[in-house]
N, C-alpha and C positions, 0 to 999 in steps of 0.2 A: 429777442425774438424778431423785432422789427429789422435789425441788422441782417439776420439770417434770411428773411424774406427778400431783402434787397439783393443779396448775393445770388439767390436762386433766380430772381427775375433777370439779373444781368446775364447769368449763365444761359437761361432759356433764349434770351435775345441773341446771344452770340451763336447759339446752335441754329437759330432761324436764319441769321445772316449767312453763315457758312453753307447751310443747305441751299439757300437761294443762289449763292455763287456757284455751287457745284451744278445745280440745275441749269443755270445760265450757260456754263461752259459746255454742257452736254448738248445744248440745242444747236440747230442749224449747222450740222456737221458738213453738209455739202459745200457750204460757203466759207465757214470761219477757219482761218489759219491761226488766229489768236483770238481770245475772247473779246467780245464787244465791251467797250467801256463807255460810260455815260456822261463824261464830262463835256461841258460846253464852255471852254476856257475863255472865250471872248465875251460871254454874256456879262453885262454889268447891271447894277440895280437901276430900276426905273426912277428917274428924278421927277418927272411930271407925267403921270399916267395918261393925261389928256393931250400930250404934246402932238402925237401923230394925228389923233382925231381932229384936233383943232386946225391943224394944217390942211388935212384932207377936206374938211367941211368948208374951208375958206375958198376952195376951188369949185367952180361951177362946171358941170359937164355939158356936153353938147345935147341939144334937144333931139327927141326922136325924129328920125328922118324917113320919109317915104322913099322906098327903093327906086321908084320910078323918077324921083327927083334928083338922083345922083348921075351926073354925066361923067364919063371917063374919057381919057385921052384917045387920040387916033381913031375915033369912031367906035370904040369899044363900048360895051354895056357893063356897068358896074355889077360885080358879083354879089353885092350887098343884099342878103336875104333871098337870093335866087337859088333854085334847086341845082344840085350838082349833077354834072354829066356822068352817066353810067354807060359802060360799054361791055357787055358780057360779064365776066367776073372781075372787071376793073371799075374804078371810080376815080373822079378827078380829085387829086389831093388838095386839101385846104392849106397845106404847108408849102408845097412846091409847085402846084399847078399842073403836075404831070399825072397821067393815068397810072394808077398804082393798083396793086392787088387789093380787092375788097376786104380780104381777111384782116388787113391792118389799116386800110384807107378809111374804113367806116368805124374804126375803133378810136376812142379818144387817145390822143398822144400823152406822153409823159413829159413833164418839165422838171429837170434835175438841176439843183444848185451845184455848181462846179467850182472847185478850189483853184483860184488863179494866181496864188502867190508863187514866187520863184521856187521855193522848196517843194512845191507840189507838182512841178513839171518834170517830165511830160505827163499829160493826162491819158486816160484810157477810155476808149469807146467813143470819143468825141467826133471822129470822122463820120459817124452815122447820124449825127444831129442834123436836122433839116433847117432849123432856125436857131440862131444864137442871140442872146441878149447879153450886154455887158454894161455895168454901171459901177460907179464909185461907191464904196462903203467907207466906214470910218477909217481914218488914218491915210486916206488917199489911195488905198489899194483898190483894185477892181475885183468884182466877183462876176462870174459868168453863169448863165443858165442855158442849158441846151434843151430844145424841144425835139423830141424823138417820135417818129411815126413808126418806122420799122426797126424795132430794137430786139426782136425775139432771139437773135443769135448771140447777143452780147452777154458774156459771163462777168465782165468787169467794166463798170462805168464809174468814172470819178477821177480823183477823189471828190467825195460829196461834202459840202459844207452847209452852213445854217441859213435860215430864212431871214429875209428883211422884208418889211411890208410891201415895198414897191414891187419886188419880184413876184409877190403873190398876184398883184393886179396884172402884171405882164403875163403870167401863166394863165390867168382867167381869160385872156383874149383868145385863147385857143381851145377853151373848154377842156383843158388838160388836167391830169392828175399830178399834183405838185409834190415833188420828192425832195426832202431836205433832212439834214442831220442836225437837229436842234433849231433854235430860233432865238432872236432877241426877245427880251421880255415884252417889248412894245408890240410884237407880232401876235401874241396869244389871242387877243380879242378878235382879230381878223381871221386867224386860223380856225377859230371856233364857230365862225359863221356857217350856216347850213349850206351855203352855196360854194364853200371851199372844200374840195376833196383832196386830202393830203396824206402822205405817208412819212411819218417822222421817225428818225432814228432814236428818239428819246421816248417814244410811245410804246405801247404793248407790241406793236407789229415790228418794232425796230430790229430785233434779232433775226427776224425772218427776211426782211427786205435788204438789210445791210450786213456787211461783214468787214472785219479789219484784216489787213495784211501785216506782215512783220518786216517789210522792207523800208518802211518809213515810220516816223514817230507820230503818235497822236498829236493833233487832230487831223493830220494830213494823210491818214491811211484807211479811211472809211470808204467803202465802195458798195455799189448796188449791182445786182444781177437781174437779168430778165426773169429768171425763174423766181427770184425773191420778190420782185415787184408784182408779178402775177399772183403770187400767194398772198401778198399784202393787200392787193385789191380785193381778193376773195375774202380775206379776214374782215376787212372793213365794210364789205357789202356794197362797194361802189358800182354804179352802172358803167359798163365798159363802152357803151355806145354814145355817140354825140347826142346832145340834147336836141330835140326837134325844133327848139327855138334858136339854135346856134346859127348865125348869119355869116360866119367867115370873117377873115381879116384882109386878105389881099384880092385884088383883081389881077389876073395873070394874062399874059399874051397867049394867043392861040398856038396850037402845035405847029412847029415849023417857023413861027414868027420870031425874029430877033429884033427887039426895039432898042435903038440907041436914043437916049433922051435928047430931044431936039426942040423942046418948048422954048418960049422966049427966055433968053438969058442963059441957055445951056452953056456949059464950059467944060474944059478938059479935066479929067480925073483919072490919072494913071498911077497916082501915088496919094495915099490917104493916111493922115495921122489924126486920131481923135483928141490928142493932147493930154491923155492920162499921164500923170507924173511919175508913177512908180514903175509900172511895167513897160511904159513907153512903146505901145504897140504901133504897128503900121501895116498897111496893105499895099501890095504892088500888083498892078494889072498885067496879065499875060494875054496879049491879043490873039495868041494861037488857039487858046481854048475859051477865051472870054471870061476868065475867072480872076478873082482877086485873092492873092495868097497872103496869108497872115504871118506876121512876125511879132515877137515880143521878147523882152529881156535880151536883145541883140542877136536873136537867132530865130530860125523858122519855128513856128509853133506846130508840133506834130502830135499825132495820136500814136503812142508807143506800141499799141497792140498791132497796128499794121504799118507803122512807120510812114504814115501819110501826112503830108502837110495840110493843115486846115485851109480850105479855100471855099469861096462862095461866089454866087452869080450876082448878088445884089447887096448893096450896103445902104443903110439908113442912118443918118445922123439926126437924132431926135432930141431937140433942145427943150429942156424942161426947167421950170422954176423949181427951186429947192430951198431947204432950210436945215440948219443944224438944230436938232431938237433938245440936246443937252450937252453938258460938259464932257461926257464920255465920247463925243464925236458922232453919235448916231445921226443919220441924215433922213430927211423926208424928201420925196420927189413928187412933183405933180404928175399924176397918171391919168387925169380926167379932163382938165379944162382946155388943153390944146396949146399949141405954140408953133415955132418955126421948125422946119426940117429940111434936109437935103437928101435927095435920092440919087444914088450912084450906080451905074451899070454900063458895061461895054465901053468903058473909057470916057464916059461923059457924066456930068452931074447937072442936076436941076434943083433949084430951091423951091420951097413951097411951105405947106403947113400941115399939121396933124390935128385930128379931132377924134375924141372917143365918143362912140354912140352906145346907147342902151345901158349906161351906168356901169356898175362894178363888173357885171358879167358880160358886158359887151366888149367891143374891140376898137382899137385905134385904126383909122383909115387915113390915107395920105393924099394930098391934093397939090396941084401945081398953082402957080400964081394966078391962073385964070379960073380957079376953083373946079377944074376937072380932076377926077380921081386919077392918081398915078397908076399906070399899067406896069406891073412888074414882069420882068423876064422870068420864065420858068426856071426853077432851080432853088438853090439855097440862099438864105438871106441872113445877114449879120446886122442887128440893130444896136447901135451904140447910143446910150443915153448920155447926153452932154449937159452938164450944168450950164444954164444960160449965161451965167456970169463968167464962164471960161471960154466963150465962143472964140475969143481972139487967139486961143492956143491951137485951134483946129487948123490943119493944113490940108488943102486939096489942090493938087496941081497936075 
């Protein structure tokens, strides 16, 4: 009798699994070309659950700052904590400094983890990102994160990869909604904090936000769409508007102003290599349009959807203390206590420092050697997180 009960139980379990798979395949027809799969092949067991928190707690963050106490370069006033300019149906963008349509300029941006290995090139939708972050993950590979303000027309963004703790802190600098497909086990405690709004491919909203294509093999074929992201935000009940406490990240030049870094010690910067060992990226400056064009894996890095080479107006080399937290190669980066930085724009570079204000939900601000806040040129920015021990591999000339 006991044997018969076991057989029946197994049969019922199989029926439930099959039914679940059928239901899963029926969902999200607008986006899915092939069914979502839930593997996170790179995730390894946690060797020391306290590894990340111990590293993070060892770093001290900058003290709260009075906005009136921050001086900016070239006679500018720091934007820290200041109200944004509005003009009719437009508002000054937190991401680019330009006047943009209020319909998306007042809306929280999205921060999407992007797959930057060679097999995942070229990416989709990346030409619409306003800010890029790039940082090394385990194995010497880099992963990118795009911060998008106006993404409503995008049907394909990605491919999307998994979370690492430090990228969450970078996303929080923009009060953004963080989008990722899975995560390292170390990231779970941070993702569960009430100040982190995220959309995960492995959560209940995953099938709605993300879909897989059949042109690449998993895990390199997961993409997000604007429609799916909007529905995911609705499912999770996240506030779409910026927090009233958000103070911004950059101080931008005024309309019509083009600032060439000229503080003490400024030097030429028409070619930039961050020194990453696997993708070996670099940027070349084009004086005709004032932009830095991105290359990696020995060729231009493009957005396949519009065949546009990625290009930005500003580059930041942000040097950070770091630590390998286990034998699987997982890394921790200092996102709080500050360090050295280099700001690059319009063919020139200037060295300085970075500091994070207001804790986990605040933002890093950038300063020259005279402690004046850097004034960024309006436009797009690429922030390259550099391990402080590999500074000698960076090339700026």
